Each structure stands twice: as C-alpha cells, then as structure tokens.
GUDO-60937 format. One record per residue: residue number from 1; residue in three letters; x, y, z of N, C-alpha, C, O in turn. Coordinates in steps of 0.02 Angstrom, whole numbers, plus 50000, padded with zeros to 5 digits. Example, Ala and Ser with C-alpha at 12.3 -4.5 7.8 and 13.67 -1.06 7.14 Angstrom:
BEGIN
<r resi="1" resn="ALA" n_u="50660" n_v="49716" n_w="50390" ca_u="50615" ca_v="49775" ca_w="50390" c_u="50660" c_v="49835" c_w="50390" o_u="50712" o_v="49834" o_w="50423"/>
<r resi="2" resn="SER" n_u="50642" n_v="49888" n_w="50354" ca_u="50684" ca_v="49947" ca_w="50357" c_u="50645" c_v="50002" c_w="50394" o_u="50670" o_v="50057" o_w="50402"/>
***
This chain:
BEGIN
<r resi="1" resn="MET" n_u="50041" n_v="49940" n_w="50000" ca_u="50000" ca_v="50000" ca_w="50000" c_u="50043" c_v="50063" c_w="50000" o_u="50028" o_v="50111" o_w="49965"/>
<r resi="2" resn="LYS" n_u="50098" n_v="50062" n_w="50040" ca_u="50142" ca_v="50120" ca_w="50043" c_u="50172" c_v="50135" c_w="49974" o_u="50181" o_v="50192" o_w="49955"/>
<r resi="3" resn="ASP" n_u="50189" n_v="50081" n_w="49937" ca_u="50217" ca_v="50090" ca_w="49870" c_u="50167" c_v="50123" c_w="49823" o_u="50186" o_v="50165" o_w="49782"/>
<r resi="4" resn="ALA" n_u="50104" n_v="50104" n_w="49829" ca_u="50052" ca_v="50134" ca_w="49786" c_u="50043" c_v="50208" c_w="49802" o_u="50036" o_v="50249" o_w="49756"/>
<r resi="5" resn="VAL" n_u="50044" n_v="50227" n_w="49866" ca_u="50038" ca_v="50297" ca_w="49885" c_u="50099" c_v="50336" c_w="49861" o_u="50092" o_v="50392" o_w="49837"/>
<r resi="6" resn="LYS" n_u="50158" n_v="50306" n_w="49869" ca_u="50220" ca_v="50339" ca_w="49846" c_u="50218" c_v="50350" c_w="49770" o_u="50236" o_v="50403" o_w="49746"/>
<r resi="7" resn="MET" n_u="50196" n_v="50299" n_w="49733" ca_u="50192" ca_v="50304" ca_w="49660" c_u="50141" c_v="50357" c_w="49640" o_u="50153" o_v="50394" o_w="49593"/>
<r resi="8" resn="LEU" n_u="50085" n_v="50361" n_w="49675" ca_u="50035" ca_v="50411" ca_w="49661" c_u="50063" c_v="50481" c_w="49673" o_u="50052" o_v="50527" o_w="49634"/>
<r resi="9" resn="GLY" n_u="50100" n_v="50490" n_w="49728" ca_u="50131" ca_v="50554" ca_w="49742" c_u="50180" c_v="50575" c_w="49688" o_u="50180" o_v="50633" o_w="49668"/>
<r resi="10" resn="HIS" n_u="50221" n_v="50529" n_w="49663" ca_u="50267" ca_v="50544" ca_w="49608" c_u="50229" c_v="50563" c_w="49545" o_u="50250" o_v="50608" o_w="49509"/>
<r resi="11" resn="ARG" n_u="50175" n_v="50528" n_w="49531" ca_u="50135" ca_v="50543" ca_w="49471" c_u="50104" c_v="50613" c_w="49476" o_u="50103" o_v="50650" o_w="49427"/>
<r resi="12" resn="LEU" n_u="50078" n_v="50631" n_w="49534" ca_u="50049" ca_v="50697" ca_w="49543" c_u="50102" c_v="50752" c_w="49534" o_u="50088" o_v="50804" o_w="49505"/>
<r resi="13" resn="LEU" n_u="50163" n_v="50740" n_w="49559" ca_u="50217" ca_v="50788" ca_w="49549" c_u="50234" c_v="50795" c_w="49475" o_u="50246" o_v="50851" o_w="49452"/>
<r resi="14" resn="SER" n_u="50235" n_v="50740" n_w="49438" ca_u="50251" ca_v="50745" ca_w="49367" c_u="50195" c_v="50780" c_w="49328" o_u="50209" o_v="50815" o_w="49280"/>
<r resi="15" resn="ILE" n_u="50132" n_v="50772" n_w="49349" ca_u="50077" ca_v="50808" ca_w="49318" c_u="50087" c_v="50883" c_w="49330" o_u="50077" o_v="50923" o_w="49284"/>
<r resi="16" resn="GLY" n_u="50105" n_v="50902" n_w="49391" ca_u="50119" ca_v="50972" ca_w="49406" c_u="50175" c_v="51000" c_w="49363" o_u="50170" o_v="51057" o_w="49339"/>
<r resi="17" resn="ASP" n_u="50228" n_v="50961" n_w="49353" ca_u="50284" ca_v="50983" ca_w="49310" c_u="50260" c_v="50993" c_w="49238" o_u="50280" o_v="51042" o_w="49206"/>
<r resi="18" resn="GLU" n_u="50218" n_v="50948" n_w="49213" ca_u="50192" ca_v="50954" ca_w="49145" c_u="50151" c_v="51018" c_w="49138" o_u="50157" o_v="51054" o_w="49088"/>
<r resi="19" resn="LEU" n_u="50109" n_v="51033" n_w="49187" ca_u="50068" ca_v="51092" ca_w="49184" c_u="50110" c_v="51156" c_w="49185" o_u="50094" o_v="51203" o_w="49150"/>
<r resi="20" resn="GLU" n_u="50163" n_v="51157" n_w="49225" ca_u="50207" ca_v="51215" ca_w="49227" c_u="50241" c_v="51227" c_w="49160" o_u="50252" o_v="51284" o_w="49141"/>
<r resi="21" resn="GLN" n_u="50258" n_v="51174" n_w="49124" ca_u="50288" ca_v="51181" ca_w="49058" c_u="50240" c_v="51214" c_w="49009" o_u="50262" o_v="51247" o_w="48962"/>
<r resi="22" resn="TRP" n_u="50176" n_v="51208" n_w="49021" ca_u="50126" ca_v="51238" ca_w="48977" c_u="50105" c_v="51307" c_w="49002" o_u="50057" o_v="51336" o_w="48976"/>
<r resi="23" resn="GLY" n_u="50140" n_v="51334" n_w="49052" ca_u="50125" ca_v="51401" ca_w="49076" c_u="50069" c_v="51402" c_w="49127" o_u="50034" o_v="51452" o_w="49133"/>
<r resi="24" resn="LEU" n_u="50060" n_v="51348" n_w="49164" ca_u="50009" ca_v="51344" ca_w="49215" c_u="50042" c_v="51343" c_w="49283" o_u="50083" o_v="51299" o_w="49296"/>
<r resi="25" resn="ASP" n_u="50026" n_v="51390" n_w="49326" ca_u="50056" ca_v="51394" ca_w="49392" c_u="50006" c_v="51369" c_w="49443" o_u="49957" o_v="51403" o_w="49459"/>
<r resi="26" resn="LEU" n_u="50018" n_v="51309" n_w="49470" ca_u="49971" ca_v="51280" ca_w="49517" c_u="49973" c_v="51314" c_w="49585" o_u="49923" o_v="51314" o_w="49621"/>
<r resi="27" resn="ALA" n_u="50030" n_v="51344" n_w="49603" ca_u="50037" ca_v="51374" ca_w="49669" c_u="49989" c_v="51432" c_w="49679" o_u="49958" o_v="51438" o_w="49732"/>
<r resi="28" resn="ASP" n_u="49982" n_v="51475" n_w="49629" ca_u="49937" ca_v="51533" ca_w="49639" c_u="49878" c_v="51533" c_w="49591" o_u="49842" o_v="51583" o_w="49586"/>
<r resi="29" resn="GLY" n_u="49867" n_v="51478" n_w="49555" ca_u="49809" ca_v="51473" ca_w="49512" c_u="49810" c_v="51520" c_w="49453" o_u="49759" o_v="51550" o_w="49437"/>
<r resi="30" resn="SER" n_u="49868" n_v="51528" n_w="49421" ca_u="49872" ca_v="51575" ca_w="49364" c_u="49895" c_v="51540" c_w="49301" o_u="49933" o_v="51492" o_w="49302"/>
<r resi="31" resn="LEU" n_u="49870" n_v="51566" n_w="49246" ca_u="49890" ca_v="51543" ca_w="49179" c_u="49938" c_v="51595" c_w="49150" o_u="49937" o_v="51653" o_w="49169"/>
<r resi="32" resn="GLU" n_u="49979" n_v="51573" n_w="49104" ca_u="50025" ca_v="51619" ca_w="49069" c_u="49994" c_v="51639" c_w="49002" o_u="49982" o_v="51596" o_w="48960"/>
<r resi="33" resn="PRO" n_u="49980" n_v="51703" n_w="48992" ca_u="49949" ca_v="51724" ca_w="48929" c_u="49999" c_v="51723" c_w="48872" o_u="50060" o_v="51725" o_w="48883"/>
<r resi="34" resn="LEU" n_u="49973" n_v="51720" n_w="48811" ca_u="50017" ca_v="51727" ca_w="48753" c_u="50043" c_v="51798" c_w="48749" o_u="50004" o_v="51846" o_w="48754"/>
<r resi="35" resn="CYS" n_u="50108" n_v="51806" n_w="48741" ca_u="50139" ca_v="51872" ca_w="48738" c_u="50188" c_v="51874" c_w="48680" o_u="50219" o_v="51824" o_w="48662"/>
<r resi="36" resn="TYR" n_u="50194" n_v="51933" n_w="48651" ca_u="50240" ca_v="51944" ca_w="48595" c_u="50279" c_v="52008" c_w="48609" o_u="50252" o_v="52057" o_w="48634"/>
<r resi="37" resn="LEU" n_u="50343" n_v="52007" n_w="48592" ca_u="50386" ca_v="52065" ca_w="48598" c_u="50414" c_v="52080" c_w="48529" o_u="50449" o_v="52039" o_w="48500"/>
<r resi="38" resn="GLU" n_u="50398" n_v="52140" n_w="48503" ca_u="50420" ca_v="52160" ca_w="48436" c_u="50463" c_v="52222" c_w="48440" o_u="50449" o_v="52268" o_w="48479"/>
<r resi="39" resn="ASP" n_u="50516" n_v="52224" n_w="48400" ca_u="50558" ca_v="52284" ca_w="48394" c_u="50530" c_v="52324" c_w="48336" o_u="50533" o_v="52301" o_w="48278"/>
<r resi="40" resn="ARG" n_u="50503" n_v="52383" n_w="48350" ca_u="50473" ca_v="52425" ca_w="48298" c_u="50516" c_v="52485" c_w="48281" o_u="50491" o_v="52536" o_w="48258"/>
<r resi="41" resn="GLY" n_u="50582" n_v="52479" n_w="48292" ca_u="50626" ca_v="52534" ca_w="48275" c_u="50637" c_v="52581" c_w="48333" o_u="50685" o_v="52572" o_w="48371"/>
<r resi="42" resn="GLU" n_u="50594" n_v="52631" n_w="48340" ca_u="50601" ca_v="52680" ca_w="48394" c_u="50572" c_v="52655" c_w="48460" o_u="50583" o_v="52686" o_w="48512"/>
<r resi="43" resn="TYR" n_u="50536" n_v="52599" n_w="48459" ca_u="50507" ca_v="52573" ca_w="48520" c_u="50497" c_v="52497" c_w="48514" o_u="50498" o_v="52469" o_w="48460"/>
<r resi="44" resn="PHE" n_u="50488" n_v="52465" n_w="48572" ca_u="50469" ca_v="52395" ca_w="48575" c_u="50394" c_v="52393" c_w="48589" o_u="50368" o_v="52435" o_w="48625"/>
<r resi="45" resn="LEU" n_u="50361" n_v="52343" n_w="48561" ca_u="50290" ca_v="52334" ca_w="48573" c_u="50279" c_v="52265" c_w="48603" o_u="50297" o_v="52215" o_w="48574"/>
<r resi="46" resn="VAL" n_u="50249" n_v="52264" n_w="48662" ca_u="50230" ca_v="52201" ca_w="48695" c_u="50155" c_v="52194" c_w="48687" o_u="50118" o_v="52239" o_w="48705"/>
<r resi="47" resn="SER" n_u="50133" n_v="52137" n_w="48660" ca_u="50062" ca_v="52123" ca_w="48654" c_u="50047" c_v="52060" c_w="48695" o_u="50085" o_v="52011" o_w="48692"/>
<r resi="48" resn="ALA" n_u="49993" n_v="52063" n_w="48733" ca_u="49973" ca_v="52005" ca_w="48774" c_u="49899" c_v="51992" c_w="48764" o_u="49858" o_v="52038" o_w="48765"/>
<r resi="49" resn="GLU" n_u="49882" n_v="51930" n_w="48754" ca_u="49812" ca_v="51910" ca_w="48747" c_u="49784" c_v="51895" c_w="48816" o_u="49806" o_v="51849" o_w="48850"/>
<r resi="50" resn="LEU" n_u="49734" n_v="51935" n_w="48837" ca_u="49704" ca_v="51928" ca_w="48903" c_u="49629" c_v="51919" c_w="48896" o_u="49591" o_v="51966" o_w="48908"/>
<r resi="51" resn="PRO" n_u="49607" n_v="51859" n_w="48877" ca_u="49534" ca_v="51848" ca_w="48868" c_u="49499" c_v="51847" c_w="48936" o_u="49530" o_v="51836" o_w="48988"/>
<r resi="52" resn="ILE" n_u="49435" n_v="51857" n_w="48935" ca_u="49390" ca_v="51859" ca_w="48993" c_u="49418" c_v="51900" c_w="49051" o_u="49417" o_v="51879" o_w="49109"/>
<r resi="53" resn="VAL" n_u="49444" n_v="51959" n_w="49034" ca_u="49473" ca_v="52005" ca_w="49084" c_u="49443" c_v="52074" c_w="49073" o_u="49434" o_v="52096" o_w="49016"/>
<r resi="54" resn="ASP" n_u="49428" n_v="52109" n_w="49128" ca_u="49408" ca_v="52180" ca_w="49125" c_u="49469" c_v="52224" c_w="49132" o_u="49517" o_v="52206" o_w="49165"/>
<r resi="55" resn="LYS" n_u="49466" n_v="52282" n_w="49101" ca_u="49521" ca_v="52331" ca_w="49103" c_u="49542" c_v="52347" c_w="49174" o_u="49601" o_v="52354" o_w="49189"/>
<r resi="56" resn="LYS" n_u="49493" n_v="52355" n_w="49219" ca_u="49508" ca_v="52374" ca_w="49288" c_u="49548" c_v="52320" c_w="49326" o_u="49577" o_v="52334" o_w="49378"/>
<r resi="57" resn="ASP" n_u="49549" n_v="52259" n_w="49299" ca_u="49583" ca_v="52204" ca_w="49332" c_u="49652" c_v="52189" c_w="49302" o_u="49684" o_v="52139" o_w="49320"/>
<r resi="58" resn="VAL" n_u="49675" n_v="52231" n_w="49257" ca_u="49741" ca_v="52223" ca_w="49225" c_u="49792" c_v="52266" c_w="49261" o_u="49780" o_v="52325" o_w="49274"/>
<r resi="59" resn="HIS" n_u="49849" n_v="52236" n_w="49277" ca_u="49903" ca_v="52272" ca_w="49312" c_u="49968" c_v="52260" c_w="49274" o_u="49986" o_v="52204" o_w="49257"/>
<r resi="60" resn="VAL" n_u="50005" n_v="52315" n_w="49263" ca_u="50069" ca_v="52312" ca_w="49228" c_u="50121" c_v="52345" c_w="49272" o_u="50113" o_v="52402" o_w="49293"/>
<r resi="61" resn="PHE" n_u="50175" n_v="52309" n_w="49285" ca_u="50231" ca_v="52334" ca_w="49325" c_u="50293" c_v="52334" c_w="49282" o_u="50310" o_v="52283" o_w="49252"/>
<r resi="62" resn="LEU" n_u="50327" n_v="52390" n_w="49280" ca_u="50386" ca_v="52397" ca_w="49237" c_u="50445" c_v="52420" c_w="49279" o_u="50441" o_v="52470" o_w="49314"/>
<r resi="63" resn="THR" n_u="50500" n_v="52383" n_w="49274" ca_u="50563" ca_v="52405" ca_w="49303" c_u="50610" c_v="52417" c_w="49245" o_u="50590" o_v="52411" o_w="49187"/>
<r resi="64" resn="GLY" n_u="50672" n_v="52433" n_w="49259" ca_u="50719" ca_v="52447" ca_w="49205" c_u="50730" c_v="52389" c_w="49157" o_u="50741" o_v="52401" o_w="49097"/>
<r resi="65" resn="ASP" n_u="50728" n_v="52327" n_w="49181" ca_u="50744" ca_v="52271" ca_w="49138" c_u="50691" c_v="52216" c_w="49137" o_u="50703" o_v="52162" o_w="49109"/>
<r resi="66" resn="ALA" n_u="50633" n_v="52228" n_w="49167" ca_u="50581" ca_v="52177" ca_w="49170" c_u="50511" c_v="52207" c_w="49168" o_u="50500" o_v="52264" o_w="49189"/>
<r resi="67" resn="LEU" n_u="50465" n_v="52167" n_w="49143" ca_u="50395" ca_v="52187" ca_w="49138" c_u="50354" c_v="52130" c_w="49167" o_u="50365" o_v="52072" o_w="49151"/>
<r resi="68" resn="GLU" n_u="50306" n_v="52146" n_w="49211" ca_u="50261" ca_v="52096" ca_w="49237" c_u="50189" c_v="52117" c_w="49223" o_u="50169" o_v="52173" o_w="49238"/>
<r resi="69" resn="ILE" n_u="50152" n_v="52070" n_w="49195" ca_u="50081" ca_v="52081" ca_w="49179" c_u="50041" c_v="52033" c_w="49222" o_u="50057" o_v="51973" o_w="49226"/>
<r resi="70" resn="SER" n_u="49989" n_v="52058" n_w="49255" ca_u="49944" ca_v="52014" ca_w="49292" c_u="49873" c_v="52039" c_w="49282" o_u="49861" o_v="52098" o_w="49273"/>
<r resi="71" resn="ALA" n_u="49827" n_v="51992" n_w="49284" ca_u="49756" ca_v="52009" ca_w="49274" c_u="49713" c_v="51956" c_w="49307" o_u="49727" o_v="51897" o_w="49302"/>
<r resi="72" resn="ARG" n_u="49659" n_v="51978" n_w="49338" ca_u="49610" ca_v="51933" ca_w="49367" c_u="49557" c_v="51919" c_w="49314" o_u="49531" o_v="51965" o_w="49284"/>
<r resi="73" resn="MET" n_u="49542" n_v="51855" n_w="49303" ca_u="49491" ca_v="51836" ca_w="49254" c_u="49421" c_v="51844" c_w="49283" o_u="49411" o_v="51839" o_w="49343"/>
<r resi="74" resn="LYS" n_u="49373" n_v="51858" n_w="49239" ca_u="49303" ca_v="51867" ca_w="49261" c_u="49273" c_v="51802" c_w="49288" o_u="49229" o_v="51804" o_w="49331"/>
<r resi="75" resn="ARG" n_u="49297" n_v="51746" n_w="49262" ca_u="49272" ca_v="51682" ca_w="49286" c_u="49330" c_v="51632" c_w="49290" o_u="49381" o_v="51640" o_w="49257"/>
<r resi="76" resn="THR" n_u="49320" n_v="51582" n_w="49329" ca_u="49371" ca_v="51530" ca_w="49340" c_u="49375" c_v="51485" c_w="49279" o_u="49325" o_v="51468" o_w="49249"/>
<r resi="77" resn="CYS" n_u="49436" n_v="51466" n_w="49262" ca_u="49448" ca_v="51420" ca_w="49207" c_u="49470" c_v="51354" c_w="49238" o_u="49517" o_v="51352" o_w="49277"/>
<r resi="78" resn="THR" n_u="49436" n_v="51299" n_w="49221" ca_u="49449" ca_v="51235" ca_w="49251" c_u="49475" c_v="51185" c_w="49200" o_u="49448" o_v="51179" o_w="49145"/>
<r resi="79" resn="PHE" n_u="49529" n_v="51150" n_w="49219" ca_u="49556" ca_v="51097" ca_w="49177" c_u="49548" c_v="51031" c_w="49215" o_u="49564" o_v="51027" o_w="49274"/>
<r resi="80" resn="ARG" n_u="49523" n_v="50981" n_w="49180" ca_u="49516" ca_v="50914" ca_w="49210" c_u="49559" c_v="50866" c_w="49171" o_u="49563" o_v="50868" o_w="49109"/>
<r resi="81" resn="ARG" n_u="49592" n_v="50823" n_w="49208" ca_u="49634" ca_v="50772" ca_w="49176" c_u="49607" c_v="50704" c_w="49199" o_u="49606" o_v="50690" o_w="49259"/>
<r resi="82" resn="MET" n_u="49587" n_v="50664" n_w="49151" ca_u="49560" ca_v="50598" ca_w="49167" c_u="49615" c_v="50547" c_w="49157" o_u="49664" o_v="50560" o_w="49121"/>
<r resi="83" resn="GLY" n_u="49608" n_v="50491" n_w="49187" ca_u="49657" ca_v="50438" ca_w="49181" c_u="49653" c_v="50394" c_w="49243" o_u="49601" o_v="50389" o_w="49275"/>
<r resi="84" resn="SER" n_u="49709" n_v="50362" n_w="49259" ca_u="49709" ca_v="50320" ca_w="49319" c_u="49697" c_v="50363" c_w="49382" o_u="49670" o_v="50339" o_w="49432"/>
<r resi="85" resn="VAL" n_u="49718" n_v="50426" n_w="49378" ca_u="49705" ca_v="50473" ca_w="49432" c_u="49671" c_v="50533" c_w="49400" o_u="49696" o_v="50563" o_w="49353"/>
<r resi="86" resn="GLU" n_u="49613" n_v="50552" n_w="49427" ca_u="49578" ca_v="50610" ca_w="49400" c_u="49603" c_v="50672" c_w="49437" o_u="49606" o_v="50673" o_w="49498"/>
<r resi="87" resn="SER" n_u="49620" n_v="50723" n_w="49399" ca_u="49645" ca_v="50785" ca_w="49428" c_u="49604" c_v="50843" c_w="49402" o_u="49582" o_v="50843" o_w="49345"/>
<r resi="88" resn="GLN" n_u="49594" n_v="50893" n_w="49445" ca_u="49559" ca_v="50953" ca_w="49424" c_u="49597" c_v="51013" c_w="49450" o_u="49616" o_v="51016" o_w="49508"/>
<r resi="89" resn="TYR" n_u="49608" n_v="51063" n_w="49405" ca_u="49644" ca_v="51123" ca_w="49424" c_u="49603" c_v="51183" c_w="49404" o_u="49573" o_v="51185" o_w="49350"/>
<r resi="90" resn="GLU" n_u="49600" n_v="51232" n_w="49448" ca_u="49563" ca_v="51294" ca_w="49434" c_u="49611" c_v="51352" c_w="49431" o_u="49656" o_v="51358" o_w="49472"/>
<r resi="91" resn="PHE" n_u="49600" n_v="51395" n_w="49381" ca_u="49642" ca_v="51454" ca_w="49371" c_u="49598" c_v="51516" c_w="49372" o_u="49545" o_v="51517" o_w="49340"/>
<r resi="92" resn="ARG" n_u="49620" n_v="51568" n_w="49408" ca_u="49581" ca_v="51628" ca_w="49417" c_u="49615" c_v="51691" c_w="49390" o_u="49586" o_v="51745" o_w="49388"/>
<r resi="93" resn="SER" n_u="49678" n_v="51683" n_w="49369" ca_u="49714" ca_v="51743" ca_w="49347" c_u="49763" c_v="51726" c_w="49291" o_u="49778" o_v="51668" o_w="49278"/>
<r resi="94" resn="LEU" n_u="49788" n_v="51778" n_w="49260" ca_u="49839" ca_v="51773" ca_w="49208" c_u="49901" c_v="51811" c_w="49233" o_u="49894" o_v="51863" o_w="49264"/>
<r resi="95" resn="ARG" n_u="49960" n_v="51783" n_w="49220" ca_u="50021" ca_v="51817" ca_w="49243" c_u="50079" c_v="51799" c_w="49197" o_u="50088" o_v="51742" o_w="49177"/>
<r resi="96" resn="LYS" n_u="50118" n_v="51851" n_w="49180" ca_u="50176" ca_v="51841" ca_w="49136" c_u="50230" c_v="51890" c_w="49157" o_u="50217" o_v="51949" o_w="49168"/>
<r resi="97" resn="ALA" n_u="50292" n_v="51866" n_w="49162" ca_u="50350" ca_v="51909" ca_w="49175" c_u="50396" c_v="51903" c_w="49115" o_u="50411" o_v="51848" o_w="49092"/>
<r resi="98" resn="LEU" n_u="50418" n_v="51960" n_w="49090" ca_u="50463" ca_v="51962" ca_w="49032" c_u="50526" c_v="51999" c_w="49049" o_u="50525" o_v="52052" o_w="49081"/>
<r resi="99" resn="ALA" n_u="50582" n_v="51973" n_w="49026" ca_u="50645" ca_v="52010" ca_w="49029" c_u="50646" c_v="52057" c_w="48969" o_u="50629" o_v="52036" o_w="48913"/>
<r resi="100" resn="LEU" n_u="50664" n_v="52119" n_w="48979" ca_u="50664" ca_v="52169" ca_w="48925" c_u="50734" c_v="52183" c_w="48901" o_u="50783" o_v="52177" o_w="48938"/>
<r resi="101" resn="PRO" n_u="50740" n_v="52203" n_w="48838" ca_u="50805" ca_v="52224" ca_w="48813" c_u="50827" c_v="52288" c_w="48849" o_u="50785" o_v="52325" o_w="48875"/>
<r resi="102" resn="SER" n_u="50890" n_v="52302" n_w="48850" ca_u="50914" ca_v="52363" ca_w="48882" c_u="50896" c_v="52423" c_w="48840" o_u="50883" o_v="52417" o_w="48780"/>
<r resi="103" resn="GLY" n_u="50897" n_v="52481" n_w="48871" ca_u="50884" ca_v="52543" ca_w="48835" c_u="50811" c_v="52564" c_w="48831" o_u="50793" o_v="52601" o_w="48786"/>
<r resi="104" resn="ILE" n_u="50770" n_v="52541" n_w="48877" ca_u="50699" ca_v="52559" ca_w="48878" c_u="50691" c_v="52624" c_w="48918" o_u="50721" o_v="52632" o_w="48972"/>
<r resi="105" resn="ASP" n_u="50651" n_v="52670" n_w="48893" ca_u="50635" ca_v="52732" ca_w="48929" c_u="50570" c_v="52720" c_w="48967" o_u="50516" o_v="52735" o_w="48941"/>
<r resi="106" resn="ALA" n_u="50575" n_v="52695" n_w="49028" ca_u="50516" ca_v="52675" ca_w="49067" c_u="50468" c_v="52733" c_w="49081" o_u="50408" o_v="52723" o_w="49087"/>
<r resi="107" resn="ASP" n_u="50495" n_v="52794" n_w="49086" ca_u="50452" ca_v="52852" ca_w="49100" c_u="50405" c_v="52868" c_w="49042" o_u="50353" o_v="52901" o_w="49053"/>
<r resi="108" resn="LYS" n_u="50421" n_v="52846" n_w="48982" ca_u="50379" ca_v="52861" ca_w="48924" c_u="50337" c_v="52801" c_w="48902" o_u="50303" o_v="52805" o_w="48850"/>
<r resi="109" resn="ALA" n_u="50339" n_v="52747" n_w="48940" ca_u="50301" ca_v="52687" ca_w="48921" c_u="50226" c_v="52700" c_w="48929" o_u="50205" o_v="52737" o_w="48973"/>
<r resi="110" resn="ARG" n_u="50187" n_v="52668" n_w="48885" ca_u="50114" ca_v="52675" ca_w="48886" c_u="50082" c_v="52607" c_w="48875" o_u="50109" o_v="52565" o_w="48838"/>
<r resi="111" resn="ALA" n_u="50025" n_v="52596" n_w="48907" ca_u="49988" ca_v="52533" ca_w="48900" c_u="49916" c_v="52548" c_w="48879" o_u="49887" o_v="52597" o_w="48901"/>
<r resi="112" resn="ARG" n_u="49889" n_v="52504" n_w="48836" ca_u="49821" ca_v="52511" ca_w="48812" c_u="49789" c_v="52442" c_w="48812" o_u="49820" o_v="52393" o_w="48791"/>
<r resi="113" resn="PHE" n_u="49726" n_v="52438" n_w="48835" ca_u="49690" ca_v="52374" ca_w="48836" c_u="49625" c_v="52382" c_w="48798" o_u="49584" o_v="52425" o_w="48814"/>
<r resi="114" resn="LYS" n_u="49616" n_v="52340" n_w="48747" ca_u="49556" ca_v="52344" ca_w="48706" c_u="49538" c_v="52275" c_w="48680" o_u="49580" o_v="52241" o_w="48650"/>
<r resi="115" resn="LYS" n_u="49476" n_v="52254" n_w="48691" ca_u="49449" ca_v="52191" ca_w="48666" c_u="49494" c_v="52131" c_w="48682" o_u="49506" o_v="52088" o_w="48640"/>
<r resi="116" resn="GLY" n_u="49518" n_v="52128" n_w="48745" ca_u="49557" ca_v="52070" ca_w="48767" c_u="49630" c_v="52071" c_w="48748" o_u="49666" o_v="52023" o_w="48762"/>
<r resi="117" resn="ILE" n_u="49653" n_v="52125" n_w="48717" ca_u="49724" ca_v="52130" ca_w="48697" c_u="49756" c_v="52189" c_w="48734" o_u="49732" o_v="52245" o_w="48731"/>
<r resi="118" resn="LEU" n_u="49810" n_v="52174" n_w="48770" ca_u="49849" ca_v="52226" ca_w="48803" c_u="49909" c_v="52242" c_w="48760" o_u="49946" o_v="52197" o_w="48740"/>
<r resi="119" resn="GLU" n_u="49918" n_v="52306" n_w="48744" ca_u="49976" ca_v="52328" ca_w="48706" c_u="50016" c_v="52377" c_w="48749" o_u="49988" o_v="52425" o_w="48776"/>
<r resi="120" resn="ILE" n_u="50080" n_v="52364" n_w="48754" ca_u="50124" ca_v="52407" ca_w="48794" c_u="50179" c_v="52433" c_w="48748" o_u="50218" o_v="52395" o_w="48720"/>
<r resi="121" resn="LYS" n_u="50180" n_v="52499" n_w="48741" ca_u="50230" ca_v="52531" ca_w="48698" c_u="50287" c_v="52554" c_w="48742" o_u="50278" o_v="52593" o_w="48789"/>
<r resi="122" resn="LEU" n_u="50347" n_v="52529" n_w="48727" ca_u="50407" ca_v="52543" ca_w="48767" c_u="50457" c_v="52580" c_w="48724" o_u="50497" o_v="52549" o_w="48689"/>
<r resi="123" resn="PRO" n_u="50457" n_v="52647" n_w="48727" ca_u="50505" ca_v="52686" ca_w="48687" c_u="50577" c_v="52671" c_w="48707" o_u="50592" o_v="52657" o_w="48766"/>
<r resi="124" resn="LYS" n_u="50621" n_v="52673" n_w="48658" ca_u="50692" ca_v="52664" ca_w="48672" c_u="50721" c_v="52730" c_w="48694" o_u="50699" o_v="52784" o_w="48672"/>
<r resi="125" resn="LYS" n_u="50771" n_v="52726" n_w="48737" ca_u="50806" ca_v="52787" ca_w="48758" c_u="50844" c_v="52815" c_w="48699" o_u="50874" o_v="52778" o_w="48660"/>
<r resi="126" resn="THR" n_u="50843" n_v="52880" n_w="48693" ca_u="50882" ca_v="52911" ca_w="48640" c_u="50952" c_v="52924" c_w="48667" o_u="50961" o_v="52945" o_w="48724"/>
<r resi="127" resn="HIS" n_u="51000" n_v="52912" n_w="48625" ca_u="51069" ca_v="52923" ca_w="48644" c_u="51088" c_v="52995" c_w="48630" o_u="51068" o_v="53023" o_w="48579"/>
<r resi="128" resn="PRO" n_u="51126" n_v="53026" n_w="48675" ca_u="51146" ca_v="53094" ca_w="48662" c_u="51188" c_v="53098" c_w="48599" o_u="51228" o_v="53054" o_w="48585"/>
<r resi="129" resn="ARG" n_u="51177" n_v="53151" n_w="48562" ca_u="51217" ca_v="53161" ca_w="48502" c_u="51244" c_v="53232" c_w="48501" o_u="51214" o_v="53278" o_w="48529"/>
<r resi="130" resn="GLN" n_u="51298" n_v="53240" n_w="48470" ca_u="51328" ca_v="53307" ca_w="48466" c_u="51297" c_v="53346" c_w="48409" o_u="51288" o_v="53320" o_w="48354"/>
<r resi="131" resn="LEU" n_u="51281" n_v="53408" n_w="48423" ca_u="51252" ca_v="53451" ca_w="48372" c_u="51307" c_v="53495" c_w="48343" o_u="51352" o_v="53517" o_w="48378"/>
<r resi="132" resn="ASP" n_u="51300" n_v="53509" n_w="48279" ca_u="51346" ca_v="53556" ca_w="48247" c_u="51325" c_v="53627" c_w="48266" o_u="51266" o_v="53643" o_w="48266"/>
<r resi="133" resn="VAL" n_u="51372" n_v="53667" n_w="48282" ca_u="51359" ca_v="53737" ca_w="48301" c_u="51368" c_v="53780" c_w="48238" o_u="51420" o_v="53779" o_w="48206"/>
<r resi="134" resn="GLU" n_u="51316" n_v="53818" n_w="48222" ca_u="51319" ca_v="53861" ca_w="48162" c_u="51335" c_v="53931" c_w="48180" o_u="51339" o_v="53974" o_w="48136"/>
***
C-alpha cells in the first residue's frame, strides 16, 4: 500500500511539472497568457492576449529590465485530467513576467487594453548626440 501511495505522489508531481511547462502555475492558480515582443525601430511593442478580463483588473509593473503583467479573470477556468488518477485544476488569473532588452525609457512607456488585447509601447532611450554649432 505504501508503494502505491508513493507512486501516486510521484505521478501527481510529474503532472504538476507538465502543467508548469505549459504556463500553468498551480501554486497561485494562474495561467500564462500569450505574449509577443516586437522591435518596431524607435520602440518595443509588447502584446498580450488577456481573454475574459476587464480593464480594471489588468496590472502592469515595469522596472528597468523587466515587465510583469497580471490580470484577474472574470470567471474561473477549470482543467480536468482523466486517467488512472483524476485531477482538476482551477485558474483565476493570468500572469507573465518578461525580461526586457536594455535601453527602455520606462518614463515614456504607455499601455492600452482593448477587446482582450493589452499593448504596451516601450520607447527606446535616445542616445545623446553632438550638434553642429552654426
């Protein structure tokens, strides 16, 4: 009996590892949204898909080299896994942390949320240049 319980425990841990690989965080019940980072020349554009989320529940935190997006979903999303052991996981939020390229001007960053898509415009810092004196 102890071997069966031990084997079940190992299987549950491996299921948790599989879910984390797919962007599912069992510890805090969050999913990882699809995110894209594009270099648009004068700025970087981060786009994140945040379905079933209200604008008031979206939070964006920006530091010099990292961006964190979090949002509470309007309803719980449930995943069930059938098999020799039935598992059920509930997720209530979306969360993503991104490492950013250097040279972001955080003071000029802007975020917009429309129809489930969050867009964050991250202007690049301008480098000082010498001007010709006339």
